[in-house]
C-alpha positions in Angstrom: -15.5 24.0 -11.0 -13.5 23.2 -14.3 -10.6 23.2 -12.0 -11.9 21.0 -9.6 -12.7 18.5 -12.5 -8.9 18.9 -14.5 -7.4 18.4 -10.9 -9.1 15.2 -10.2 -8.7 13.5 -14.0 -6.2 11.6 -15.3 -3.4 12.5 -17.2 -1.8 10.1 -19.3 1.5 10.5 -17.6 -0.1 9.7 -14.5 -1.5 6.4 -16.0 2.3 5.5 -17.2 3.8 6.0 -14.2 1.4 4.8 -11.5 1.9 1.6 -13.8 5.7 1.7 -13.4 5.3 2.4 -9.7 2.7 -1.2 -9.4 4.8 -3.1 -11.3 8.0 -1.9 -9.5 6.3 -2.8 -6.1 5.1 -6.2 -7.9 8.9 -7.4 -8.4 9.3 -6.2 -4.8 6.4 -8.0 -3.5 7.2 -11.1 -5.2 10.7 -10.8 -3.7 9.3 -10.1 -0.4 7.1 -13.1 -0.7 9.9 -14.8 -1.0 11.7 -14.3 2.5 8.5 -14.1 4.3 8.6 -17.7 5.3 12.2 -17.5 6.8 11.5 -14.2 8.4 8.1 -15.1 9.9 8.9 -18.0 11.0 11.4 -15.9 13.2 9.0 -13.9 14.3 6.0 -16.5 15.4 7.5 -17.0 18.9 4.6 -14.2 19.6 1.0 -15.3 17.5 0.3 -13.2 15.3 3.5 -11.3 15.3 4.3 -11.9 11.5 1.6 -9.1 10.2 5.2 -7.0 11.2 6.4 -7.9 8.1 2.7 -7.3 5.9 3.1 -3.9 5.0 6.5 -4.7 2.5 3.0 -6.1 0.9 1.3 -2.5 1.5 3.4 0.5 0.3 2.7 0.5 -3.6 -0.9 2.1 -3.1 0.4 5.0 -0.7 3.1 5.6 -2.8 0.9 5.8 -6.5 -1.4 7.6 -4.4 1.2 10.3 -2.8 3.2 10.7 -6.4 -0.3 10.7 -8.8 -2.7 12.3 -6.5 -5.8 11.8 -7.8 -9.4 9.3 -7.0 -8.4 5.8 -7.6 -4.0 6.1 -7.6 -4.6 3.7 -4.3 -6.1 1.3 -5.7 -5.0 1.1 -8.8 -1.2 0.5 -8.4 -1.8 -2.0 -5.2 -4.0 -4.3 -7.4 -1.4 -3.2 -10.3 1.5 -4.5 -7.9 -0.9 -7.5 -7.0 -1.4 -8.9 -10.2 2.5 -8.6 -11.4 3.0 -10.2 -8.3 0.8 -13.0 -9.2 1.8 -13.7 -12.4 6.1 -14.1 -11.3 4.5 -17.1 -9.2 3.0 -15.6 -5.7 2.7 -18.3 -3.1 -1.0 -17.6 -2.5 -1.8 -17.2 -6.4 -5.0 -16.1 -6.9 -5.9 -14.6 -3.2 -3.1 -12.1 -3.9 -5.6 -10.4 -7.0 -8.1 -9.9 -3.9 -5.8 -8.8 -1.0 -4.3 -6.3 -3.5 -7.9 -4.7 -4.1 -8.6 -5.3 -0.5 -5.6 -3.1 0.6 -5.7 -0.7 -2.1 -8.9 0.5 -1.0 -7.7 0.4 2.7 -5.6 3.2 1.3 -7.8 5.1 -0.6 -10.7 5.2 1.4 -8.1 7.2 3.8 -6.8 9.6 1.0 -10.9 10.5 -0.3 -11.6 10.8 3.5 -9.3 13.8 3.1 -10.9 14.6 -0.1 -7.7 14.5 -2.3 -6.2 17.3 -0.6 -3.6 16.9 2.0 -0.7 14.7 1.2 1.1 14.9 4.4 3.1 13.1 6.9 0.3 11.9 9.0 -1.9 11.1 6.0 0.3 9.0 4.8 0.7 7.2 7.9 -3.0 6.8 8.1 -3.2 5.6 4.5 -1.0 2.9 5.4 -2.6 1.8 9.0 -5.7 1.6 6.1 -4.2 -0.8 4.4 -2.7 -2.7 7.6 -5.9 -2.9 8.3 -7.5 -3.8 5.5 -4.9 -6.4 5.1 -5.7 -7.8 8.8 -9.7 -7.8 8.0 -9.5 -9.5 5.1 -6.2 -12.3 6.3 -8.4 -12.7 9.5 -11.4 -13.5 7.2 -9.5 -15.8 4.1 -5.8 -17.3 6.2 -7.2 -17.2 9.8 -10.7 -17.5 10.8 -11.6 -18.9 14.2 -8.5 -18.1 15.7 -8.5 -16.6 19.0 -8.9 -13.3 20.8 -5.0 -12.9 21.3 -3.9 -13.8 18.1 -6.6 -11.5 16.6 -5.7 -8.2 18.5 -1.7 -8.8 18.1 -2.6 -9.6 14.7 -4.7 -6.2 13.8 -2.3 -4.0 16.0 0.6 -5.5 14.4 -0.9 -5.2 11.1 -1.5 -1.4 11.6 2.1 -1.0 12.8 3.5 -2.4 9.9 1.4 -0.2 7.3 1.5 3.0 9.2 5.3 2.7 9.2 6.5 0.5 6.0 3.1 1.9 3.5 2.9 5.1 5.4 6.1 6.6 6.4 8.7 4.8 4.1 6.3 5.9 1.2 6.1 9.7 2.6 9.7 9.5 3.0 10.2 8.3 -1.1 8.6 10.8 -2.7 10.1 13.4 -0.8 13.5 11.8 -1.6 11.9 11.4 -5.3 10.8 15.4 -5.5 14.6 16.8 -4.1 15.9 14.8 -7.1 13.8 16.4 -9.6 12.4 13.0 -10.6 8.3 14.4 -9.8 8.6 17.6 -11.7 5.2 16.4 -13.3 3.5 15.9 -10.7 1.4 18.2 -8.0 4.0 15.8 -5.4 6.7 17.4 -7.3 6.4 20.8 -6.9 5.4 21.1 -3.6 8.8 19.5 -1.9 
């Protein structure tokens, strides 16, 4: 029983690394926000297709959880990233914080569903898709209320795809690359690669 408790207890190094991942991700989120307008305009030939870009704001939670492997890591890392992005001047202001919490929760629930014990690629992909689903629900309620069924379906499917690929697969690949480079030697994610 004591060993299971220690497995889920956050160490100082967990907090520091999750915070660093969150801050670095927040800078990327902010830059992604600057690129979003011209990129999304090109995709809006089909309304809702711009959700394919959403994964650029979803990866922090999946990445943080894959590295730290503790309950709460996805929400914590995604929220830190959202705070940094907002402080740097995100176009969405306070809404960025709400989005970060909701998206982190989407990823966190998937890792919790697997009892924080399975860190394989398919779980990372599901966590990314979970973040994408929660992003879609939040965006449809906050930014696109009253949208027609075609827009909603396109937006949700594109959010799921973007989350699965950009947040799930790319984060999984990045953790593997960091582990092979020896950068994660203080974490289970670095010892199992």
